C-alpha positions, -999 to 999 in steps of 0.1 A, spaced: -194 754 252 -188 724 232 -164 743 210 -140 750 239 -144 714 254 -144 692 222 -123 718 198 -149 716 172 -185 719 167 -211 690 153 -220 697 116 -256 697 128 -269 717 158 -295 706 178 -318 718 204 -355 719 216 -380 745 205 -370 770 235 -341 778 211 -359 782 176 -354 817 173 -347 834 140 -314 852 160 -302 817 166 -310 801 136 -289 832 119 -261 829 144 -257 789 138 -256 795 99 -238 829 97 -213 827 125 -207 788 127 -214 779 93 -233 749 105 -268 733 103 -295 740 128 -320 714 136 -342 730 158 -381 733 159 -398 764 161 -419 774 190 -457 765 166 -442 737 151 -463 709 167 -495 729 162 -485 740 126 -489 701 115 -526 698 132 -551 696 107 -575 724 128 -546 748 125 -540 744 87 -579 749 80 -581 781 96 -584 808 74 -567 832 96 -539 813 108 -507 825 85 
């Protein structure tokens, strides 16, 4: 773990979308008091025009 190696954690925790779960967000915020910079799994698809215009996508 980074904290064990360097003795501290950076202010911003960066990871890829595979780690973008609510449980991970809450652990970073609540347990470590840090800011998560992790996209969620549907981030790219959410940004497309077709996805936004489909009324069945909420």
